[in-house]
VOGU-3710 file (C-alpha; in Angstrom, 3 decimals, decimal comma):
1> mikkidlnyn> 134,186/96,850/126,400  133,683/95,027/128,860  130,737/96,335/130,179  127,812/98,731/129,200  124,746/99,924/132,066  122,363/102,091/131,147  121,666/105,227/133,207  118,498/106,252/131,994  115,779/105,894/134,618  115,249/107,958/138,034
11> wyyiadfkps> 117,310/111,202/137,350  116,594/114,050/139,788  116,212/117,325/137,856  115,475/120,991/138,645  114,886/123,437/136,119  117,669/125,731/138,225  121,238/126,054/139,152  123,322/126,704/142,112  126,755/126,030/142,548  125,712/124,277/145,878
21> yieahmddvg> 124,096/121,463/143,870  127,363/119,852/142,452  128,152/118,859/146,393  127,945/114,978/146,316  125,208/114,374/149,248  122,265/117,080/148,988  119,148/116,479/149,739  116,173/116,281/146,980  114,118/119,217/148,069  112,931/121,034/144,996
31> fevvhlphtn> 113,845/117,968/142,141  111,889/115,987/140,349  112,215/112,203/139,588  112,597/112,171/135,691  113,750/109,606/132,770  116,070/110,025/129,759  115,517/110,975/127,112  114,499/114,045/128,868  113,286/117,643/127,922  114,314/120,199/130,318
41> ielplnnfse> 110,675/121,603/129,795  107,533/120,659/128,212  106,426/123,382/125,269  102,817/124,052/123,833  102,068/123,007/120,159  102,534/126,732/118,984  102,938/130,189/119,802  105,454/129,979/122,843  108,612/131,667/123,034  111,894/129,767/121,824
51> esyqfesfyk> 113,393/131,328/124,994  111,382/128,930/127,366  113,351/126,473/127,142  116,831/128,565/127,185  117,831/128,347/130,885  120,483/126,603/132,991  119,212/123,622/134,411  120,555/120,440/136,945  120,704/116,740/136,851  122,138/114,173/138,947
61> kefyveplld> 121,926/110,378/139,328  123,258/107,847/141,817  125,143/104,908/140,273  126,511/101,908/141,657  130,647/100,930/140,466  131,215/97,155/141,232  134,925/95,899/141,826  137,459/97,188/139,485  139,455/94,186/137,657  142,355/95,694/135,761
71> ehvymrfegv> 139,842/97,970/134,456  138,751/102,039/133,803  135,142/103,070/134,141  133,713/105,887/131,673  130,808/107,654/131,501  129,223/108,436/128,195  126,400/110,939/126,853  125,167/110,673/123,808  123,618/114,047/123,475  123,544/117,063/126,179
81> mtyaeiyvng> 121,900/120,699/124,994  123,995/122,842/124,925  126,871/122,913/127,099  127,569/120,153/130,004  129,501/120,236/132,995  129,994/116,671/134,655  130,891/116,193/138,112  131,291/112,755/139,921  131,324/112,663/144,061  131,826/116,389/143,413
91> hyigehkggy> 134,930/116,374/141,557  134,878/118,056/138,071  135,275/115,460/135,543  135,322/117,505/132,531  133,013/119,892/129,490  131,248/119,585/126,433  130,406/122,020/124,316  127,769/121,108/121,553  124,312/119,332/121,756  124,563/116,945/118,890
101> tpfefditpy> 127,491/114,652/119,378  128,409/112,105/121,921  131,139/112,559/124,851  132,699/110,333/127,652  135,198/110,679/130,282  137,071/108,223/132,121  135,937/108,568/135,797  138,079/106,218/137,273  140,188/108,170/139,379  136,991/110,116/141,186
111> ihedafnmls> 134,931/106,698/141,922  134,512/104,730/145,201  134,466/100,795/143,956  131,946/98,889/145,265  129,909/101,470/146,239  127,496/104,043/144,815  128,389/107,042/143,605  126,790/110,713/142,489  127,011/112,041/139,262  125,629/115,815/138,644
121> vyvdsrerdd> 125,528/117,128/135,290  125,303/120,967/135,414  123,540/121,759/131,625  123,552/125,360/130,083  120,792/125,469/127,275  121,256/129,023/125,969  122,491/129,760/122,430  125,973/130,889/123,227  127,885/132,290/120,443  130,808/130,213/121,049
131> ippfghvmdf> 128,944/126,824/120,246  127,312/125,848/116,853  124,811/126,705/115,356  124,650/129,780/117,132  125,649/133,493/117,115  123,062/134,357/114,306  119,365/133,716/113,554  118,394/130,037/112,700  115,111/128,130/111,731  114,784/125,697/114,179
141> ltyggiyrev> 114,919/125,021/117,595  117,459/123,492/119,964  115,542/121,980/122,647  117,055/121,917/125,904  118,057/118,608/128,485  119,870/115,462/128,632  117,803/114,597/125,533  119,902/111,261/124,501  120,813/108,413/126,696  123,753/107,949/129,102
151> aliyknvchi> 126,039/105,201/130,042  128,492/103,781/132,480  130,857/101,904/130,386  133,744/99,344/132,083  136,785/98,553/129,879  139,977/96,511/130,371  143,127/98,633/131,146  143,854/97,598/127,937  141,088/97,846/125,091  140,154/99,209/121,818
161> kdllikpedv> 139,436/103,063/120,701  138,447/104,356/117,499  137,615/101,125/115,683  136,867/102,086/112,055  136,537/99,255/109,553  136,037/99,909/105,780  134,652/97,222/103,617  136,873/97,178/100,379  136,997/95,628/96,970  133,448/94,370/97,864
171> ltkpklnmsf> 132,662/93,373/93,997  135,725/91,807/93,527  137,498/90,241/96,451  135,755/91,686/99,590  138,073/92,842/102,423  137,766/94,105/106,010  140,069/96,985/106,566  140,334/97,524/110,127  142,207/100,432/112,042  141,961/101,184/115,476
181> dllnlsqedk> 144,129/102,308/118,400  144,747/99,467/121,160  145,516/101,321/124,227  147,507/99,842/127,232  146,897/101,933/130,344  148,809/99,855/132,861  151,982/100,192/133,978  153,581/96,861/132,271  154,268/95,545/128,881  151,272/93,709/127,069
191> kvtlechlyn> 151,349/90,852/124,759  147,799/90,106/123,336  146,082/88,157/121,020  143,521/89,575/118,674  140,852/87,831/117,043  138,076/88,893/114,710  134,840/87,139/113,798  132,239/88,299/111,228  128,434/87,147/111,721  125,884/87,176/109,340
201> enkqvfscsr> 122,332/86,405/110,615  124,196/85,121/114,085  126,329/82,789/111,869  129,971/83,003/111,867  131,379/83,512/108,253  134,966/84,316/108,481  137,481/84,641/111,826  141,296/85,513/112,064  143,571/86,675/114,721  146,953/87,906/114,980
211> seslqdtkni> 149,535/88,571/117,738  150,674/91,974/119,283  153,046/93,518/121,985  152,355/96,904/123,326  153,595/99,611/126,035  151,320/102,287/125,576  149,347/102,711/122,646  149,495/101,338/119,133  147,462/101,758/116,041  146,570/98,792/114,516
221> nwieevgniq> 145,875/98,454/111,040  144,429/95,075/109,764  143,280/93,986/106,462  141,703/90,759/105,840  140,012/88,802/103,003  136,798/87,605/103,825  135,347/85,715/100,638  131,421/85,374/99,652  129,802/88,088/100,871  125,888/89,752/100,296
231> lwsvdapnly> 125,837/92,984/99,306  123,977/96,145/101,373  121,884/98,008/99,003  118,627/100,084/99,399  116,657/97,540/98,117  118,522/94,266/100,119  120,212/96,198/103,121  122,165/92,619/104,390  124,211/93,329/107,668  126,962/91,818/109,011
241> evvicvledn> 128,614/92,121/112,497  132,422/92,423/112,926  133,787/91,351/116,605  137,014/92,193/117,427  138,458/90,404/120,957  141,615/91,016/122,925  142,948/88,341/124,708  145,458/87,956/127,280  146,807/84,442/128,500  143,801/83,316/126,387
251> qvidknkvri> 141,209/85,113/128,374  139,213/87,759/126,764  139,920/91,149/128,132  138,022/93,526/125,717  135,424/93,139/122,943  134,330/95,185/120,328  130,787/94,778/118,452  130,390/96,646/115,128  127,612/96,292/112,677  128,816/96,960/108,853
261> gfrqfefrrd> 127,587/96,451/105,297  129,561/95,827/101,998  128,837/98,293/99,696  130,461/100,489/97,246  129,567/103,951/97,011  130,776/106,283/93,993  129,661/110,128/92,331  130,409/110,191/88,908  129,859/113,251/86,321  126,382/111,568/85,472
271> gfylnnekhk> 125,322/110,376/88,852  125,396/108,454/91,749  126,574/104,424/91,799  126,057/102,434/94,576  127,848/98,537/94,305  128,064/100,175/90,474  124,751/100,564/89,902  123,081/104,018/89,149  120,911/105,046/91,503  118,864/108,501/91,690
281> ivglnrqqsf> 119,105/109,928/95,128  115,284/111,055/96,197  114,880/111,956/99,455  113,718/114,248/102,369  115,288/116,310/104,966  114,374/115,477/108,748  114,760/117,707/111,875  114,958/115,827/114,739  112,047/117,647/116,734  108,741/116,442/117,972
291> pyvgyampks> 105,961/118,142/119,524  105,838/119,243/122,991  109,241/117,457/124,002  111,547/118,674/121,584  114,903/116,277/120,752  113,653/114,370/123,645  112,342/110,821/122,020  113,682/107,186/122,730  114,335/104,569/120,032  111,095/103,554/119,096
301> aqykdadilk> 110,073/106,948/117,701  113,303/107,148/116,077  113,180/104,043/114,059  109,411/105,104/113,249  110,690/108,247/111,656  112,764/106,076/109,369  109,914/103,704/108,565  107,896/106,430/107,529  110,515/108,031/105,090  111,307/104,354/104,124
311> halkvntvrl> 107,728/102,269/103,728  105,011/105,376/103,672  106,932/108,242/101,723  108,987/105,598/99,437  112,041/107,733/99,576  115,679/106,279/99,250  117,608/108,918/101,498  117,400/111,408/104,194  119,352/114,296/104,902  119,935/114,974/108,649
321> shypqsnhfl> 119,444/118,633/108,747  121,399/120,340/110,011  123,474/118,167/112,406  124,099/114,409/113,481  120,565/112,960/114,488  119,884/109,824/116,984  121,837/106,482/116,867  118,413/105,033/116,891  117,623/106,610/113,778  120,782/105,673/112,042
331> drcdelgllv> 120,454/102,135/113,077  117,255/101,993/111,572  118,442/103,275/108,234  121,167/100,980/108,154  118,473/97,999/108,773  115,940/99,403/105,815  118,476/100,491/103,273  118,012/104,144/103,877  120,941/106,401/102,654  122,108/109,186/104,812
341> leeipgwqhi> 124,114/112,428/104,666  124,778/113,508/107,823  126,522/116,970/108,265  127,720/119,230/110,849  125,527/121,364/113,037  125,287/124,815/111,652  122,903/127,033/109,850  124,352/129,850/107,594  126,394/131,448/110,248  130,186/130,997/110,646
351> gneawqeval> 131,466/132,118/114,103  135,085/133,228/115,443  138,174/131,128/115,928  136,831/129,827/119,244  133,694/128,760/117,223  135,175/127,089/114,752  137,693/124,648/116,943  134,335/123,212/118,368  132,727/122,779/114,612  135,670/120,982/113,984
361> qnieemikrd> 135,489/118,835/117,125  131,796/118,132/115,874  133,191/116,764/112,726  135,869/114,161/114,715  132,874/113,214/116,865  130,046/112,790/114,009  132,440/110,929/111,896  133,796/108,780/114,645  130,510/107,855/116,164  128,902/106,812/112,530
371> wnrpsvfmwg> 132,130/105,880/110,122  131,202/102,200/110,116  127,180/102,954/109,367  126,568/101,459/105,896  123,769/103,993/105,699  126,301/107,491/105,339  127,052/107,910/102,287  128,434/111,298/102,486  129,821/113,878/105,211  128,367/117,488/105,265
381> trinesnddh> 131,742/119,414/106,329  130,060/123,272/105,669  127,803/125,200/107,811  124,171/124,792/105,863  124,025/127,485/103,645  126,849/129,674/104,936  129,502/131,514/102,558  132,711/130,709/101,490  135,421/130,839/103,846  138,371/129,069/102,289
391> dfykktseka> 140,579/128,556/105,387  137,583/127,099/107,548  136,327/124,642/104,662  139,763/123,632/103,937  140,473/122,812/107,803  137,267/120,671/107,605  137,618/119,168/104,640  141,338/118,029/105,412  139,353/116,881/109,118  136,975/114,683/107,543
401> relddsraig> 139,784/113,212/104,932  141,905/112,320/107,381  139,160/110,689/109,547  137,662/108,724/106,919  138,675/108,628/103,104  136,352/105,832/102,206  133,273/108,782/101,534  132,549/111,431/99,580  132,664/114,998/101,278  129,702/117,605/100,789
411> gvrciknsel> 129,085/121,090/101,985  125,320/122,487/101,473  125,563/125,754/100,048  122,819/128,294/98,855  125,156/130,321/96,771  126,166/129,440/92,907  130,078/129,600/92,000  130,820/128,563/95,162  134,708/127,605/95,971  134,286/123,776/96,113
421> ledvytyndf> 136,766/122,097/98,681  134,563/119,261/98,548  134,113/116,262/96,158  130,469/116,925/95,403  128,561/120,687/94,906  125,640/120,246/96,777  123,102/123,108/96,614  119,895/124,611/97,945  117,623/125,004/94,601  114,882/127,313/95,433
431> shtgnnagle> 114,321/128,767/91,801  111,017/126,611/91,215  108,002/129,117/92,225  105,338/126,762/90,840  105,146/127,659/86,954  109,135/127,788/86,146  111,500/124,631/85,833  111,123/122,498/88,615  115,387/122,711/88,820  118,030/125,351/87,569
441> apnkvfkekk> 120,594/123,624/85,177  123,703/122,478/86,951  125,803/124,134/84,097  123,833/127,900/85,396  124,758/126,491/89,118  128,296/125,829/89,089  130,347/125,983/85,957  133,113/122,974/86,773  132,056/119,331/85,719  131,641/117,841/89,282
451> pyliteyngh> 128,649/115,678/90,504  126,173/117,739/91,528  123,242/116,898/94,338  120,442/119,135/95,542  119,797/119,150/99,035  116,656/121,305/99,647  114,187/122,421/97,351  110,407/124,150/98,072  109,963/124,381/101,562  109,610/127,850/102,658
461> myptkkydde> 108,691/128,535/98,863  105,305/127,350/99,500  104,429/126,731/102,982  101,192/124,493/103,121  99,053/123,607/105,975  97,089/119,864/106,080  93,874/122,274/106,204  94,405/124,445/103,467  92,409/124,686/100,914  92,050/121,990/98,568
471> ahrvshahrh> 93,621/123,810/95,620  96,516/125,110/97,698  97,147/120,954/98,923  97,302/120,184/95,101  99,701/122,747/94,207  102,074/121,871/96,909  101,797/118,428/95,538  102,331/119,388/91,707  105,537/121,978/92,747  107,210/118,739/94,534
481> mrvldalygd> 106,420/116,497/91,498  107,596/119,168/89,050  110,907/119,140/90,588  110,792/115,521/90,811  110,358/115,291/87,093  113,220/117,770/86,497  115,345/115,485/88,271  114,716/112,555/86,601  114,872/114,244/83,154  118,719/115,696/83,638
491> dhitgaigwc> 121,760/112,978/84,077  123,637/115,321/85,624  122,061/115,999/88,925  122,729/113,259/90,592  119,667/113,430/93,454  117,644/115,630/95,519  116,517/116,262/98,467  113,427/118,070/99,166  112,385/120,429/102,082  111,567/118,930/103,871
501> mfdynthkdf> 109,576/115,946/106,078  107,616/117,378/108,332  106,698/120,237/109,717  108,641/121,803/112,597  108,263/124,698/115,424  110,921/127,451/114,378  112,235/130,579/115,611  110,185/134,120/115,670  111,785/135,083/112,440  110,246/132,431/110,780
511> gsgdkicyhg> 107,413/129,893/109,948  104,045/131,250/109,802  103,551/133,162/112,979  102,867/130,578/115,296  106,536/129,585/115,621  105,694/126,109/112,818  107,470/126,063/109,522  104,780/124,543/107,421  107,299/123,078/105,283  106,840/119,742/105,332
521> vmdmfripkm> 104,957/116,789/103,296  103,659/115,684/106,427  102,522/118,058/109,914  104,227/117,632/113,010  102,884/114,656/114,140  103,696/112,578/110,643  100,165/112,391/109,177  100,490/113,252/105,256  99,564/116,242/103,198  98,779/115,505/100,050
531> aayayasqqr> 101,867/116,029/98,711  103,613/113,120/100,986  101,881/110,812/97,806  103,719/113,023/95,175  106,653/110,805/96,464  104,943/107,623/97,595  103,876/106,832/94,389  107,341/106,986/92,474  107,715/103,159/92,958  106,039/100,096/91,643
541> kepilhvgss> 106,282/97,707/94,573  103,132/98,328/96,669  100,088/100,363/94,758  99,467/103,725/95,752  96,049/105,723/94,499  95,766/108,963/96,198  92,515/111,163/95,263  93,711/114,850/95,688  90,102/116,219/96,225  86,604/115,548/98,107
551> mnigehksgf> 85,098/115,882/94,756  82,658/118,465/96,716  82,015/121,238/94,002  82,006/123,826/97,044  85,773/123,658/97,196  86,238/124,960/93,910  85,674/128,433/92,528  82,387/129,297/91,538  81,420/125,338/92,371  82,931/124,287/89,193
561> lteinvftnc> 84,832/120,467/89,446  87,025/121,366/86,437  89,914/118,308/87,373  90,737/115,993/89,870  94,377/115,058/90,370  94,891/111,290/91,139  98,734/110,584/92,641  99,311/106,877/91,504  101,728/104,521/90,260  98,694/102,687/88,592
571> dwvnfyrnda> 98,964/102,008/84,408  95,522/103,563/84,340  92,039/104,544/86,579  88,769/103,807/85,520  86,244/106,245/86,527  82,592/106,301/87,799  80,028/108,204/88,635  77,227/106,522/90,699  78,528/103,347/89,657  78,520/104,095/85,851
581> fikrfypnrh> 81,609/103,480/84,041  83,040/107,234/82,517  86,497/106,856/81,076  89,918/105,484/81,338  92,120/107,747/82,594  96,527/107,518/81,763  98,863/109,221/83,685  100,227/112,877/82,462  103,021/111,892/80,701  102,600/115,204/78,699
591> ryghlpsppi> 103,078/117,280/81,466  105,541/114,957/83,473  107,733/113,331/80,526  110,300/112,235/83,429  108,707/111,014/86,445  108,396/107,143/86,584  104,752/107,776/87,859  103,101/110,915/86,713  99,786/112,110/88,144  96,816/110,714/86,475
601> ciddfigecl> 94,366/114,146/85,681  90,550/113,452/85,578  88,864/116,257/83,012  86,162/114,478/81,240  83,241/113,649/83,666  80,579/112,660/80,739  82,974/110,287/79,040  80,335/107,982/76,488  77,507/108,933/79,024  75,789/111,284/76,171
611> ekdglfsstd> 75,753/108,526/73,564  74,979/105,320/76,113  71,989/107,249/77,361  70,676/107,588/73,719  70,014/111,424/73,816  71,869/112,743/71,146  73,239/110,881/67,939  76,893/110,124/68,133  77,923/112,969/66,540  75,785/115,858/68,040
621> gklvkkllmk> 76,822/113,676/71,291  80,361/114,448/70,845  79,605/118,375/70,000  77,393/118,633/73,413  80,319/116,920/75,413  82,726/119,160/74,419  80,314/122,221/74,516  79,753/121,189/78,630  83,429/120,935/79,080  84,140/124,290/77,861
631> anksrgnlri> 81,326/125,316/79,626  82,759/123,913/83,024  86,318/124,911/82,267  85,446/128,311/81,465  82,822/128,843/84,305  80,017/129,094/81,883  82,004/131,498/79,611  81,355/130,345/76,280  83,023/132,040/73,236  80,704/132,905/70,170
641> mdklklgyil> 80,883/129,922/67,925  80,366/127,691/70,928  76,989/129,616/71,978  76,083/129,302/67,899  76,634/125,217/68,329  74,796/125,519/71,372  71,970/127,602/70,067  71,898/124,605/66,598  72,053/121,848/69,115  68,683/123,889/71,405
651> lkykmttldm> 66,865/123,976/68,103  67,229/120,637/66,637  66,262/118,860/69,947  63,978/121,014/70,818  65,495/121,701/74,121  65,556/124,869/76,482  68,461/126,145/78,153  66,948/125,003/81,492  67,200/121,542/79,720  71,169/122,097/78,993
661> enlytkyygg> 71,618/123,349/82,411  69,852/120,068/84,011  72,300/118,113/81,885  75,199/119,579/82,998  74,236/119,119/86,704  73,723/115,912/85,787  77,245/114,974/84,914  78,999/117,503/86,655  77,001/117,959/90,103  76,268/121,377/89,755
671> wggkaavyri> 73,912/123,497/92,003  70,959/121,933/92,965  72,072/118,539/91,727  71,568/115,095/93,523  74,878/114,259/95,289  76,999/111,636/93,211  79,482/109,205/94,343  82,582/108,999/92,614  84,755/105,920/92,343  88,108/105,514/91,068
681> dgiinnqmvk> 89,921/101,839/90,111  93,424/101,526/90,159  94,745/99,021/87,250  98,037/97,393/86,660  98,793/94,612/84,412  94,802/94,727/83,755  94,033/94,054/87,428  92,544/96,112/89,920  94,651/96,704/92,809  93,303/99,968/94,732
691> svtkghifap> 89,947/101,409/94,516  88,650/104,790/96,186  85,341/106,232/96,666  84,355/109,556/97,112  80,833/110,855/97,969  79,102/113,411/100,420  79,381/113,006/104,333  76,545/111,515/105,908  78,112/108,937/108,499  81,463/110,643/110,045
701> tlkveldstv> 83,369/108,125/111,836  86,000/108,749/114,862  88,948/106,888/114,233  91,600/105,773/116,731  94,807/104,379/115,258  98,142/103,297/117,408  101,520/102,467/116,016  101,896/99,701/118,405  99,829/97,888/121,166  103,008/96,590/122,933
711> lseeatydvt> 105,618/99,412/124,557  108,539/97,616/125,858  110,762/99,412/128,542  114,543/98,402/127,855  117,371/100,955/127,802  114,914/103,689/128,212  111,389/104,475/128,376  109,093/103,608/125,540  106,396/105,146/123,440  103,750/105,076/120,626
721> rvvvslrdey> 102,578/107,247/118,350  98,242/107,479/118,195  96,067/109,123/115,485  92,990/110,486/116,062  90,928/111,074/112,750  87,301/111,769/111,546  86,461/109,361/108,631  83,270/109,339/106,070  81,596/106,424/105,088  83,937/105,459/102,501
731> nnsityanda> 87,183/106,023/105,039  88,533/109,155/103,564  89,826/111,816/106,284  87,618/114,481/106,270  90,062/117,482/106,023  87,563/120,232/107,077  87,163/118,828/111,174  88,113/119,898/114,154  86,252/118,342/116,737  87,826/118,347/120,448
741> fqvitsghik> 88,318/115,653/122,492  90,003/114,605/126,012  92,900/111,639/126,215  92,553/109,632/129,472  95,134/107,100/130,308  94,947/104,294/133,183  97,470/101,791/134,046  100,824/102,168/133,198  100,918/104,533/130,623  100,784/108,407/130,646
751> vigpdilali> 100,027/111,173/127,856  102,565/113,366/126,264  101,865/117,243/126,407  98,504/118,321/127,210  94,756/116,034/127,268  92,748/118,081/125,719  93,536/118,183/121,570  91,472/118,942/118,555  91,409/117,461/115,314  93,671/119,744/112,854
761> ggsmgfwikt> 92,632/119,292/109,008  91,097/116,334/109,785  93,294/114,479/112,185  95,517/114,749/114,764  98,353/112,894/116,931  99,932/112,410/120,217  102,164/110,117/121,592  101,478/108,183/125,200  104,495/106,736/127,260  105,440/104,045/129,427
771> tgtygdgfie> 105,692/105,239/133,377  108,518/102,554/135,244  105,450/100,043/135,988  104,622/97,153/133,911  101,312/95,755/132,784  98,385/96,635/130,985  97,592/100,345/130,447  94,217/101,769/128,514  93,897/104,754/126,340  90,427/106,562/126,012
781> vvsprfgrlk> 89,714/109,026/123,528  86,231/110,816/124,712  84,466/113,102/122,460  81,449/114,902/123,168  80,176/114,126/119,809  81,237/110,867/119,076  81,489/109,140/122,778  84,255/107,263/124,020  86,869/105,356/121,858  88,990/102,689/124,085
791> kriqvkdlrs> 92,594/101,100/123,486  94,622/98,793/125,132  98,237/98,672/125,688  100,857/95,918/126,671  103,609/97,295/128,873  106,692/94,855/129,205  109,461/94,949/131,829  112,657/94,144/129,451  114,701/96,482/131,394  117,224/93,485/132,371
801> lnidenir> 118,249/93,510/128,580  119,729/96,828/129,384  122,787/95,674/130,469  125,551/94,837/127,445  127,499/92,559/129,046  130,204/91,531/126,532  132,497/89,510/128,979  131,248/89,434/132,767
//
C-alpha cells in the first residue's frame, strides 16, 4: 500500500433508491449529509418493528484522485449491511453479499486522475434469503447502512496481496513464516527486493531481505528465524510490528505493516494451552449492537467494549456471536490479551447452494482479514446451532484449514453427538435450570475423546432485567457461578463462554416482548447487573466487593432478612451492624468447591452480641441465638421442640414474648425497628482492601459519569458513553429509581438517540458524538428533582492523521 485515504466524512444519504441516483452528477435534493459509521435509521430503545431498517437506501460521496504514478486505486469497504452495489462516475464496479466482512474493488479504469470523482453505493438492508444469516428466524437484528469505514487505497502496480504471517516455534527458536502473493500488474518483467523489518515498541529488533523476479503474480513463502522475542499472552500481550517493503531500483514502491504476537495455541484433551501453560477459557459472548444506532459505532466505542470485558468483567475470552465484528474491537483484544473465537455469520439455518457459496466466501473474507491477529485462537466454521450437514461442513472445514492451518477450528452446535469435522467440539450447554448441576459432563454430550469447549450457557434460561427484584438478580448471579464452578471442577472442559455480555435488541420471535433479550450480565448500555460480579470476582489482581442486597427488609419475603450474598475475591469479610462487630464470614466453599473465589453468605446477624450485651449466660445466649436464627429462616414458624426451648428462656429470664420480639427486631431490623446501617469490610492478607456500607436512603444524589472527557476526530467521528445514576449517601446505586431527565448538548457535540430519558433500574446510559467542529462541548443533565448537572468535553481535530501515508 502506498497511501490510504479514509472517506468517512460528508456522505450524502437518502433512505430511498431510484436508478437515477446512480448518475455521476446529480443534485442533492432530498439527501442529508451523514458521517460514517452510519445507520440507515435511528431506532427507539425498544418496542419497534424489525422491518423499520429493512429497506433500500443510497449513499454517494465525491472524492479526489491524485495523479497516478504506476499505481492502481482501490475502494475498500469494511462493512455494508446487507447487500451493496458500487458505482464510480456512474460505472458499475461490483457487488458484495453479506454485511459482516470487508470487500474492495480496483476502480482504476473508472476514475479521473487529478480530479474529483463520484462514488455511489446502493444498499439493500432487507433480509435476503440468498445471504447468510438470513432464510429463517434469528435471535438478533441486522441493522442497515454503511456501518463501518470506507477508504481509498493507492497501490503500486507491483504490490503485496494477502499477507499471512505465522509465528512458529515461539517457545524454542522463534520464526516468522511469511506467505503472500506478489502481484505484478504491469506489462513488463520486474526485479524487486523484499525487505522485512520487525519492530517492538518502535525499536527495530530484526531485519532481512531477498530478491525476486516476476512476470505477473508470484506466491512467496519466506521463513526467517528472528532470535529472542517476548511472548504474547493474556497477562502480557506483547505485540510486534512486521513491515515488509517492496523495492525497485532501491526505491520503496510498496509497504505492508502487520501487527502480530508470538504465541502458541494448543487444544489438548485436558484443556487449552497458551505458550504451553494451561488456561481455563472463561468468557462471554458479544453482539456488536448499540442502542438506537445498531451496528454503527466508531473506534472508541468498540475499544470500550473490549476494555469492559477485560477490566470490568475480568474474563479472558470473547466469542464474536454470530459474525465477524469490528476491526477496532479486535485491535483492542490484541492489545489487551483478550482471546477471541471468531465465526462466520449465521443462526441455525443453512440455505441453498447459492447461500452456501456466500458462506464460504464469508470464511475466506473473515480469515484473510484477521489471520494475523494474536488474539484469535479459533475459527468458527459452522452456522451457529445448525444441524449437521456433512457436505457443507466438509467444505467449510477444508476452506479454513487451506487458508490458515495455524489455528484450531470449531463449530458451535446445540446437538449432542454431532458429527465432528473440526478440531474442537464446541457446544451450547443450556442444561442448568438453577438447582441442578451447572454443566453436563462432556461424555454425556460427545463420546469421542476430543477437546471440548462450551460456547453458550444461561442466557435465555433465566432472562434478568437490571430492575428485577433482588431475589431474581441474586439467583441470576448464582446461576452463572454454578456454571463457572462446574467448569473449574472438570479438567475435560476446556472452557465456557457465557451468554452473554449485554442485553440486545431482537426479532419479534424472541426477547421479552419489547424487542429486547435480557440475557446479558450487563444492560444494553453496558451497566452491570449483579451477575457481572460473578465474573469480576474470579481473579486476584483487583479487589472486588459487591454486596448483593440493599439490606432493606421490604425486599424480602415476609420482611425476613435471612441471608446476604457478597460477590468478592476477598479472603473474608467482617460484618458490622451500627458499627458493632457481628462476625467474620468466609467464602462458601461447601457450595462452590471449585471456584477460585466463591461468594460469601452472611446468614448470622447476631454473632456474639447476645453474650457481649450480657443479657444471657454464655450457654443460654447461644441457645437464644439459634432460636432467633431459626425463627428468621422459618419466618417465625418454630417447631414444637424449639417453642419449648423458647418457653424455657422466657421463664428463666422473666421475659415476655414482646421482649423476645424486640430482641429479634434489634438484631434483624424487623417491622417497627430502628433503621440499621450495615458495613461489610473485605479483607485480603489481613488488610482491609474494600468496604461497603448499606443503609436507608435519606439523601439521594444524581450522578453523571463520562467514559472520556476528551474526544478526537480522526478517521471518523468520536463518541463517549455517559451514565446517569441515582446514588444513596453511601454511593450505592438505588435500584428502584425511574426519575426522568433531559440531556442538553451545546458546542461541538450532540446526543445519540432521544434527549429525554429516564432511569431504568436506577441508572441510564447514552452516547454523545462529535459533529465535525472543534473546541469545547457541554452536556447538561436536567432533572426536575435534582436540578442541572453540567459536564465539559474537549473535542480535538486529529483528522490530518487519517491519511496513512507509507511512501509518498
